[in-house]
N, C-alpha and C positions, 0 to 999 in steps of 0.2 A: 499757247494759252491765249484766250481772248483778252482784250483790254479790260472788259468788265471784271473778269476773274482776278487779273493782276491788281486792279484798283481795289477790289474788296479785300484782298490779302494785305495790301499796303495800308488800307484804312484801318483794318482790324489791328494790325501791329502798331499803328500810330496811336489808336485809342488806348490800347493796353499800355503803351509807354507813358501816355499822359496820366492815366489812372494810377499807374505804379509810382510815378514821380509825386503824385499828390498824396499817396498813402505813406510811402517809405522815404525818409530823408536820405539823400545820397551820402554814403559814407565811404571813406577810403581805408581806414584802419581802425576806427573806433567801433564801439559796440553800444552806441547811445540808444538804439532803438530795440534792444532785446537784452535779456539777462543771460549771462553765461551759464551753461548747464554743466555741472560736474558730478551729478549723481543720477542714478537710474530713475526714470520717471514713474514706473509702476502702472498697473492696469487701471487704477482709479483715475489716471490722467486721461481725459477724453481724447487728447491729441494722439495718444498711442493706443487707443482702444477702437476696434473696428466698428463700422457703422451697424453691422448686423447685431452687435452687442450694445448698441446705444451710444457708441462713441462717434468721433469725427473722422477717423482714419479710413480712407477708401482704398488703400493700397493692397493690403494683404492681411489675412488672419492666420496666426500661427497656433495659438492655444484655443481651447474650447471656450474659455471665458472672454474671448475677443482680443486678447493681448497680441500686438503685432510684433513683439520681440520674442526671440532673437532673430532679426532680419535687417539687413542694411537698408533696403529700400523702404521698408515699413518705418524704420527709425527716422531716416532723413525726410520722408514725406511728412511725418508727424512733427519733426523738428522745424521744417519750413512753415507749417501751419502755425506752430507755437510762436515762431519768430515774427511772422507777418501779421498774425491775428486774423487772417482771412484764408479761405481755401486756396492752396497753391495750384498753379497750372503746371504741374510736373508729371512726367510719365508715371504710370502705375504698372509698367512692365518691368523687365529685368534691368539691372543696373547698367549694363552695357548699352541700353537704349536711351538713357536719360539725356546724354549730351546732345545727340542728334535730334531728339524730340524737342529740346528747348530751342535749338537753332531753327527748326522748322516752324515751331509755334510762335517764335519771336515774342515771347513774354518777358524774359529776363536777359540781362546782359551775359556775355560769356567771353572767355579768353584764357590765357595761360598765366596771368599774373596773380599771385596769391594775395588774399586779404580776408579779414574776419567777415563772417556772414555769408561766406561762399560755400558751395557744395563741390567737392572734388570728385571727378568721375573717372573710372577706369574701365577698360574693355577686356582686360586679361581674364583667363580662365573661361569657364563655360558661361557664366552669367555676369561677370564683371563685378564692380564694387563701387559704392558711394560712401562718403563720410562728410562730416560738417566741420568747418573751420570756426572754432568758438571765439578765440581772441589772440592777439599778439602778446608774447611774453619775452621781453628782452631779446628781440631779434629772432625769436623762434615762435612757434604757433601751437596753441592748444587745440587738439582735435577731439571730437566725440564721435563714436560709431557703435554699430551693432553688427554681428555676423551670425548667420544661421548655424555655421559650424563652430562658432566660438561663443563668447558670453553674450548675455542680453544687452550689456552696456559696458563700454570702457572709454577712458580718456587718457591722453598722454600729450607731452610737449615734444615737438619734433622740429627739425629744420625744414626749410622749403624743399631742399633736395631730397631729404628723407620722405617727405610727404609725396613728392612726385614720383619717387621710385618705389612706393609702398606696394606690397602684395595686394592684388594678384598681377600687377603690372599693367602696361598698356594705358598709361596716363593720357587722357583726352583733353582735359582742361577743367576750368572752374565755371560754375553757374553762379552769377552774382545776383542774389535776391534783392540787393539794394540798388540795382542799376537797371535802366531801360536798355533794350537791345540796340545794337548799332543801327544807324539809319540805313535803309536799303540802298543799294547801288545799282548793279545790273543783275539780271536774272538769266538762268538757263532753264528752259522749259522743254522737256522731251515729251512729245505727243505721239500717240499711236493712231493710225488710220487703218481700220479693218474694213475691207470691201468698200472704201470710199467714205466711211463714216468715222469721224474723229471720236476718240475715246480717251478722256482725261484720267480715267480710273484704271487704265491698263487693260490687258487682255490675257486670259488664262494661258494661251499658247505661246506667248512671246515674252522673253526677258532680255535684258541688256546690261552692260557695265558702263559707268561714267567715270572719267578720269579728269581731275582738275590739277593743272600745273604738274602733270606727271604722277599725281597721287590718286589712288583709287578712292572715289567719293561714294560709289554705289556699286554693289556686286549682285548681279542676277536680279534686278528689280523690274517691275512691270510699269512703274510710273515714276517720274522724277520732276521736281521743281525746286530750285534753290537760288539764293541771291549771293553774289560775290562782289569783290572789289573789281573795278575796271582793269583790263589788261590781263586777266587770267586766261590761260589757254585751256581748252576743253577738248575731249574726245569721247565719242559714244561708239562703242564697239562690242564685239562678242555678242552679236544679235542672234538669239536662238529662237527658232520657230518650230513648234511641234504640232502633232496632229495633222489634220487635213488643211494646213495653211502653208503659204510660201511667202518669202520675202521678195517683194517686187521693187524695192528701193535699193539704196546703197548698203554695203556691208559695214561701213563705218563713216562717222561724221566728225570733222575736226574744225576748229576755229578759235578765234580770240574774242573774249567778252569785252568789247569796247562799247557795246550797247546790248540791250536785251536780245537774247538769241532764242529762237524756236527751232528745234530739230524734230522733223516728222519722219517716223518709221512707217512705211506702208506695207501692209500684208493683204493677201487675198485668199479667198477660199479655194481649195483645190479638192472639193468633195467628189466622190464617185457616186453619182445619183442612182438609186435603185427605187423603182416605182412599186408602191404597194397598191394593188388593184382595189378598186371600189367594191363594196358589198351592197347589193341592192336590198332595200328593205322589203319585207313581206307584210302581209296583213297583221301578223302577230309578232314579228321580230324586227328589231331595229337594224339599220344598215350603216355603212360607213362611206364617207367620201374618199376619193383617191388621195393617197399620201405619198411621201417619199422619205428615204433614209439614206445616209451615207453607208455604203456597203463596207467601207474600211473602218471608220471610227464609230459607226452605228448611231451617230447623231441624227435626231429627227429633223429633217429639213422642212417638210410640210406635214403638219399634224393632221391625222384623219379626224374628221368631225362626225359625230353621230347623227344619223338621219332617223327621225322618229318612225315607228311602225306605221304603216299606211292605214290600218284598220280595215274591217270588212266592209264591202259594199253589197249589202243584202238586197235581194229581191224577195219581197214578202207575198205569200199567197195565203188567203184565208181558207182553211179546210173545214167543212161542216162536220158536225158530230156524227159518228158512226156507232154501231153497236159495240165497237172495241175501244174507241177513243172519244173524249169530248171534243168540242170545237177547239181549234188550235190554229196558230200561225206557223206556216212552213216557210223558213227563210233559207235562201241559197245565196252564197257569196258569188257574185259574178266575176270576181278576180281569182279566187283560189278554189272555189267549189265547195267550201265548208258549208255544212248543213246544220241548222239549229231548229228545234221545235219549241215553240213557246205556247203553253196552254193558256187559254183566255181567262179562266176563272180558278187558277190555283189559289187556295185560301190558306194562309198561315195561321197557326194557333198562337196564343200568348206564350211568353216564356214561362217554363216550369221545370221542376226537377225530374219530371216524368220522362222516361226514355221514349224515343219515337217508335211508333208501331211499325210492324213489318211492311204494311202497305203504304207507308209515307212515300210520296213522290219526290220530296226534297226535305232536307233538314239542316239546321244550323245549331252550333254549339258555342258557348262562351262561358267564361269564368266571371263570377260576381264576388264582390267583397263587402264585408261589413266589419265594423270595429266597435270596441268598447274602450273606455278610458278609465284609468285609475281615478277614484274619487279623492280629490284633494281634501285633506283634513288640516285646517288652520287653527293654531293655538295662539291665543292672545299673550304677548310677552311684555307689552308696555302700552301706556296711554297717557294722555295729558292734554292740557288746554292752556292757552295764553292769548293775550291781546298784543297785536303788533301794528306798527305804522306801515301803510302801503308804500310810502316814499317820503323823503324829507326834502323840503324846499331848500334852495341854496342858502337863504338868509337865516334859517332857523338856528338858534343858539345851541350849539352842540354841548354846551356846559349846563344847560337847563336839565333838572332832574327828570322831566318828562321824556327827554331824549334817551336817557339811560334806561328808563322804565319800558319804553315801547320800541326801542331800536333792537328788534329781534327778527331773526330770519324765519319765515314761515316754513313749516315742514312740508315737503313735497310728497304728493301721492305717487307712490312707486309700486311696482310689482315685478319680482324676478321669479326664477324657478323655485326659490326657497323662502322668499320674504315678501310681505305685502304690507303697505302702509295705506290706511284709509284716512282721508282728511276731509273735514267739513269746515268751511269758512263762512262767516256771516258778518255784515256790518256791525260795528260795536261802538259807534260814536265818532266824534271829531276832536281834534286839538285846534282851538282858535288861538291865534298868536299875532303879535305885532311888535314893532319897535316904535317907541314914542318919546316925548320930551322928558318923561319921568318927573315932571314938576308941574305945578299948577300956577307957577309965578307969572307966566306969560299970558294968562287969560285964555280966551277962547282958542287961540292958536294951538294951545297944547292938545287940542283934540285931533290934530293931524297925526297920521301914522305912516310908517315906512316898512318896506320889506327887507331893509338892510340897515345894519348898524352904522352910525356916523356920529360926529360930535354934536350934531343937532338932534339926533335920535339915539340917545345912549341907553334908554331903558327897554329891556326885553320882558315881555309878559306873555304867558301862555297858560291855558287851562283846558280841561277835558269836559265835554258836554255831549249829551246825546240829542240835543236840540239841532234840528236841521234848519238853520237860520238862513233865509233867502238874502240875496244881494239887494241892497238899496241902490237903485239905478242912479239917483241924483248924486249920491255920495260915492258910488262905486266902491262900497264896503259893506260889511255885515254889521248890523247894530245889535249888540247883546251886552247888557250891563252886567258887570261882575266886579263889584267894588272890592271884593276880597283879594283880587289879583291886581287890578289897575283902577285907581281912583281918578286918574287924569282924563280918561276917555272911555267911552263905551263903543268905539269903532274898532272893528277887527278886519283883517285882510280878507279879500276875496279868496285868496289861496289859503286853504286850510288843509290840515293833515287828516286824512281819512284813516280810521282805525278799524281793524277787523279782528274777530275772534278766530282762533285756530284750534280746532279739536281734532286730535289725531289718535289713532289706535294702530299699534304694530302687531303683526302676526308672523308666526313662523310655521312653515309647512312640516307636518309630521307624517311618518309613514302610515299607510292605511292598506288593508287587504280588501277593501271594498271596490267594486267596479260598477260603472254605469250600466244601464240597459244597453243591449245591442242596438246599434243604429240600423238604418234602412239599408237594404242591399243596393249596391251601386256597381256600375260597370267600370268606373275608374279605379285603378289599382291603388290599394292602401298599403303602405310599408309599415311593418312592425317597428316599434321604437319603445324607449323607456316610457312606461305609463300608457302604452297603447297595445292592445292585443287584437289580432285580426283572425277572422274566419273566412273561408272561401267555400264556394259551392259551384257546381257545374249545372247550367241550365240549358234546356233545349227548346226549340220550336220546330215545327214541321208543317209541311203543306199537304193537304189532302185534296184529292181531285174532285171537283164538282161534276157529278155525273148527270145533273139535270139536263134534259133535252136529248139524252142518248137513246136511240131506239132499242127495242128488245132484240136479243139474238134470235136467229131462226135455226132451231136445233133439228138435226136429222133424227131418224128412228132409233139410233143408237146401235152399238156393237158390243156383244158380250165378250169382255176381255178376260173374265175370270168366272168360272162356273161356281154356283153355290153348292155346298155340301150339306150333310145332315146338320153339322154344328157351325160351320164357317160361312159368312155371307160371301156373295160373289160381287162382281163389279161390271157396270155398263158404262161405256165411253160414248159421249155425244159430241158432235162437231157442228159449229155454226156454219151454215151454208154460205153466209155472207163474208165473215171475217176470219173463219177457220179457227176461232177460239174454241178450246175444248173444255168439257167439264165431266166429272165422274159422278155416278150414283151407285149406291150399294144395292145389291140384290139380296133380299132376305134369305137366311139359311132355311133349308127344306124341312128340317126337323127329323127325328128318328122314326122308323117304322118298327113298332114293338113286336117281338116274337117270344112265346113262352118257352122256358127251359125247364123240363120236368124234374121233379125232386126225386128223392130216394128215401124209402122207409128205413128206420133204425132197427137193428136186431139186438139179441141179448148181448152180443159181443162186438158189433160193428156200429159206427155212427151212421146217421142218415143225412139228407139235405132237403131244405125247403124248396118250393118252386121259385124260379127266377125269371127275368126278362132280359132280352138283348135285342139290338137293332138288326133287322133282317137285311139292311143294306150295307152298313159299315162294320157290323159285328160288335159295336161298342156295348158294354154291359150297361143296361138301364137299371135293373133291380138285381142286386147281388144275392146269390143263394146263401142261406145260413146253415151251419152245421147243427144236426139234431143228435144229442148224446145217445150212446148205446143204452139199451133197456136193462141189461143185466139179467141173470137167471132168476127164475121163481123158485120158491121152496120145493124141494124134492118130495115125491110121494113115497109110497111104500116100496116102489121099485128103485128109488135112489136117482131118478132122472128129473130134468127140468121140465115142468109142465108146459113151457112155451116152445122150447126148441127140442126137447127130448134128450138133451145131453145128460149122461149119467153123472150124478153128483156124489152118490154113496154106493160102495161096493155091496153086492147081494150077500145075504147071509149064507154060510156054508150048509151042506146037507145035515140034517139033524141026526144022521146015523153016526156022525163023528162028533167029537167034542167041539164045541163052538170056538171059532177063532175070531179075534178082533183085528180088523184091517184099517189102515190109515191112508188118507189121501197123500200122494207124493207132495211134499212141501208143507204139510200141516205139522210144523215142528212142535207147536205147543199142544197138538193132539186134541184140539177142541172141536173137530169135525168140519172145519172150513179153513181155507187158505186166505190169510190176510197179510197186511203190511207188517204186522207184528211178527209173523213167521219169517218174513224176509229179514227183519232186524235181528232176530235171534240167530239166523244162519250167518249174517254178516259179522256178528260179534264172535261167533265160533270160528269163522274164517280168519278173523283178526287175532285169534288166540286170547280174546278177552273173556270168553266163557268156554266151558267144556260140555259137549253133548254125550249122552250115553250111546250104547251101541245101536239101539233102535232109532234114537233121534238122529244119529249120524246117517243112517240109511234113508230116513225120511227126507233129510235135507240134501242128500247127495243126488241132485236132479239129473246130472249127466252120467251117473253110475261109474265114476272113475275111482270110487273108494275114498274120496276126500271132499270135505266141505270148503268151497272157495267162494270168492265174491261173484263168480259167474253163476254159481248155484243160487246165491241170494238175489241176483238180478232176475233169473228165470222165475223164482217164487214171486217177486214183486210184480212182474208182468202178468202172471196168472191172477194175482190178487186184484190188479187193475183191469181185469177182463180183456187184456190185450192179447193174451195167448190162451189156448184151450187147456182145460184141466185134464191131465192124463187119467184114463179110467182104470188103470191097474193099481190095486191097493197094495200096501206094504204091511206084512204081518210080523208079529214078534216071533222070535226063534222058538221052536217046540222044546 
C-alpha cells in the first residue's frame, strides 16, 4: 500500500475518533447518554422504520409498512441510531460481518470486555447475531434484541458468561459506541500485481488466506489490509490462481509485524492467443480491425474495432435524352462496379392521400397524426376578496389593530388537472407609521420619529391612506398630517407598508363530452392519453418523369400480330427503330357480310318462317327468322272438304236409295260436327271414370280402336283440335 493511502486511512480514523469523542461522553458502565429500552419501539419510531417508508433505518425492511423488526441487525442498527442521535457507521450486512466491518472502518472501539452501550457480535450459524447491552443490574447485564426467527423484541438480564455463550455461538467481541477505536500500530497490507500492474482491489482470478499469530484472519480473500499490535506474526498462504493466470512469486509469505509490512503477490497472464482476422470494409458494408481472443478462457485480448463503410466512388457521365429516356446521369462506382442512374428532372408531387399512379418512377409513404383535446369545463366553487400587506417592516408594532386587519396571506394563482385559482391583485393604498415621543411637552423636538420603539420613542401610530405622499428630501420623511392618529407630529417614515387587494375565484373541472376541433396534420407522432384522441392517415408523394426534350420514336411499318374478324378487332405491333420500344394499335373489326335466308309459307296445318339474314363469312345470324302460325282449314263446301287444302272435313251423304245415315267425325264426342278441345276434355273425363259415354260416344272417342276410352285417346283428340295432326276421313255411324 502507498504512503498516501495509509495516511488517508489513518487520518480518516483519527477524524472519526475526534468527532466521536466530541459527541459521545466516554462511559465505562453508566448509561448517562441514553435511555434504557425495555419495550418494543413500534413502526411509528423512525429509528426502526426503513428509509423507503419515510424512516431513518437503512439496514433492512421486513414488513410492507417499513418496520425493520423482527431482525437482529435492523434492531441494533436502529438502536445505535437512537442511542447516538446520529447515523451510525455500522455494517448493513449480515450480523457475522459487523465486528470485522467495525475493525476495518475504525469508527468505534472494540474488545471483549462487557459494558453498557455496547453491541455484542456473534458469528455462529448461517448469518450470526447481534444484541445490545442496555445497563448493568447488580453484577449482571440487561440486554435487548430482536430475532427474525423469534419475536420482534425481547429483553432479559444475564451474566457476562451467559451473554458471551449465547446462541448462536461464535462470540467475536463488543462494539463500544461510546469509545473511539484503538490507535493504529503497525499494518499488514497484501497487494496483488497482475502483469506488473499493482491492484489494491484484488483480482478475480486470485485468492489467498491470512493468518495472524496462528489464527486465520482472512479466508479466500482478494484484498487485505489491517492494523495490529507490534510483534504479531503473520503468514499469507493458500494462494489460488485460476483461469489463464499463473503465480510467478512465492507460494507463501511469513514474517513478524515489527513495522508496517507489505506483501506482494505477483501473477502473470498465460493466455493462448488466437487471432481474429480483420474484415475489409466495402462500399456499403462496415469492416473490422484484427483482434485476438484467448482460445482457452475466451477472454477478448484485443477488441475488434469497426471500420466505417468506404462509400461508393462514382464516375458520373451525363447521358442525353433519347426517345426512351429523358436526360440522366449514369454513375459507375470505380471500386465495386455498382451502377446508378439519376434522372435530371424527376419531379415530386405534394403529399396527399391519393395512391401513386402506375407510371410513377418513385414514391414515398409516411404516417401523419392529428389530435383533438377534451374541452375542459370549469365550474366556479368559491370566490372572495380582501386587502393584505405586501410585507411588514421589522419595527412595526404587531399589537396594532392594523397588523391584525391586514396581516393576511394572498391567495396564489394555481392550476392543476382538476382545480384552478384565478387571482387579480391591485394596489390598495398604504399604511403610514412611526414611533414618536407621544407627547408635546418637549416642544419642537417631539416632531422627530423613529422606526423602532425605545424609551425615547414610546408612541406607535399608524393609519391607512390611499394618498401616495412623496418623500421630503430635506427631512428624509413623508409629510402627511393626521391629527386623529398623532397630534405630536405630521412626519411619517419613508418606509411605509404597501397594501394590495386580492380578488380570487376558484374553479373545479367537471366532466365534458365536448372535443375541440381536429388540429393540423403533422409528421411527429402523437400519443393517445386521457383527454386526447388521435387520428392517423397515410399520405404519399411520387415522382413523375419530365419527358420534355425527348425526341419522338421512329416507328416501323408494323406487324399484324392478330387478324381482325367480322366482330373482333385485330392488333398491329410497332417497334421503334432507335430504342426498340414497342407499341400496339388495334385493327378495326371487318364487320359481317349479310346473306338472305329464305322463309317458308304457312299451311292449314303447318307453321311457316319469315325471311332472315346471316353472315356469309362466319355464319353468325344477323336477323333471326320468326315463326308464322299455321293457317287452319277453311269452312267445307258441299263436298265436305277444306277449300284451301282439299282435306275432307265432313263425310259424304249415303246414296238416296237407302235410308239416310248420320256419320260423325272420329273424336267429335259432343257430336257438334267439329273436333275441339271440349271433345278432348269429355274423353279425358270418361277415361278418368268421372263421366260415362253411351255406346256411340265411346266409339267416337276410341281413337286407337282398342274398345276403351283412355287418356291416349284424349291426347289424340286434342292434337287434332290443335291442328297438329290430320283429321281421319272415316266417319263413325250409329248402329242400324
